[in-house]
N, C-alpha and C positions, 0 to 999 in steps of 0.2 A: 503493499499499501504506499509506503514513504516514495518509493520509486516511481509511482503512479504519472504525477502530476509533471514531473521533470521530463518521464519518456513520452508524455504526449505532447508536451512544448516543444521537444526535439524534434518530434513527428512534426509538428505543424510548421515548425521552420522549414525543415525539409520539403515539404508539399509545397511551401509559399516560394522558395528559391526555386524547384522545379518548376511549377507551375508559372511562376514569373519568366525563366528562360521560354519557357515554350512559346509563351504569348510574345515575347519580344523577336523571337524566330519565326511565329507567324506575319509578325507585323512587316518583317524585315522582308519575307517571302511577298509578303502582296505588293510589296514596294517595289519588286525587281522589274515585271513585266506584267504585259496585260495593258489594258484602256485606263488608262491615269485619269481621264474626264467622265465623270457618271452620265454628263450633259450630253456623250454620246452615244447613250442609250436609248431603245426606243420609247416612245411616252407609257409612263407608269413605271417601268423597268427603274429609272433613276430614282423615284421616289422609294420602289421596294428596297431599294440597296441602302438608302438612308435609315429608312426605318430598321434593317438589320444591322445596320451599324448604329444607330442608337439603343436598340435594345443590349447589343454586343457590351458598347459602354455601361449600359448600367449591370448587366450580370457580371463585367470583371471588374468593377468600384462595388458591388455589393460583395462578389468574392474575394477581394482584396482586404474588405474589413473583417471578415470574418474569419479571413485566415490571420490576420493579425489580430484578432481577438483570440483567438486558438493559440498563437504562438507567445504571446504576451500580458495575456488576462484582460479582466475587465476594465472598464476605464470608468473610474470613479472608486469613491472612498465609503465604505462600509460605516456605519456609526458602532462605536465600539460596545454599546451595550446590544446590539443586535449580532456580536459574533459568535457564533459557535465555537465549541473546542477545534483544537488546531486540526486534527485527524480528520472531524467531519467538512470541514471550511475546504481542507486540500482536496477528499475528494469528490466535494459538490462541484467545485472549481475544476477538476479533472474532468467530472461529468458535462459541465459545461462546454470545456473547452474541446472536447471529442465531437459534441454536437455542432459546435461553431466548426471545428474543421471536417466536418462531412457536408455539411450546405455549403463551405467555402469551397472546397472542391468542385460538388456538382455546379455550382454559381462559375466558376472559372473555367471549369469544362465547355459548360454553355457559351461562353466568353467565345471560348478559341471555336467552337463549332461555329458559332453564328458570324466571327470573323472569316471563316473559311467559305460559307452560305455566301457572304457580301462579297469577297473576292471573287469569288466561282461567277456569281452573276454579273460583276463587274467586267470580267473578261468573257464569259460565254453566253451572256445575254444578247439577244436583238438589238443590230445596229437602228440607231434614229433614221429614218427614211429623208433620203436627200431632197430636197426639192426638186419637182420636176417641171417641164413645159407642156402644156396641152395645146396645140396646134388644129386648126381647122385650114384646110385646103379641097378645093374641086369637090364639095360636098360628103369630105371625109374628116374623119376626128383622128388623130394620134396623139398617144402622151405617153412619156417616158423623158430619159436624160439625153441633152444634149452631147452628141457624141464631136462633131466639127460643122464646121459652116465654110464652103469653099465652093467656087465654080459657080455661084448662084444657086449653089443647095444645100440646104441645112439637114442633116443627119441627125435623126432621134434615135436611139435605142430604147425599143420598147419590150415588153413580155415575149412577144411572139418574133422579134431580132431587130436587125437596123432598119428604119425607113427612112427610103431618101424623100425629103419633102422640097420640091423646086420653090424658090424664094417668090417668083414672079405669080405663082397659084396662092400664096398664102394669103387666107382672109384672117384670121384672128391667131391671137398665140396668146397664152396666158399661162404666167407661172402658177404651180400647186403645190400645195403642200405633199400631195400623193395622190397618184393615179388611179387608186382603187377609191371608190365612193364608199363613203363613212356610211355604214347603218344604221 
């Protein structure tokens, strides 16, 4: 019983250091490659990344507080009249530290998982649609990305391939956010 609290505190310090190193490695890894601007993600995906990062921050802060609590004890002073005998006090503190340690490990692990999810979404989420051009010519409409303009011809890349549009036949041209109509 006498070594119970020091053993738990020692374990809490080891967990704190190990999980701190894990999180530092994840943050460093997340900065290495991939999209660096969530504004390049499709609509709604950047908000999802932001929400995931906020959740990771909250889990990380809770996990750090709990691991520090487990490693260093309760913050505060107990009035002298409320102090139980030393053995009971040490055992109660050991029990509370184990609870804080377990919760801290869970919260910090959740933080790590959320960081990985945010980085993965940033890297592999769908890109934002580039602006397109909708043109009308000779009773036909084409919509897509401008490939080139040369020799009096505008070439637009559509879903079905490249479409040459003779400029002399052009009736209207309008920039659009996307060629797919919104439902």
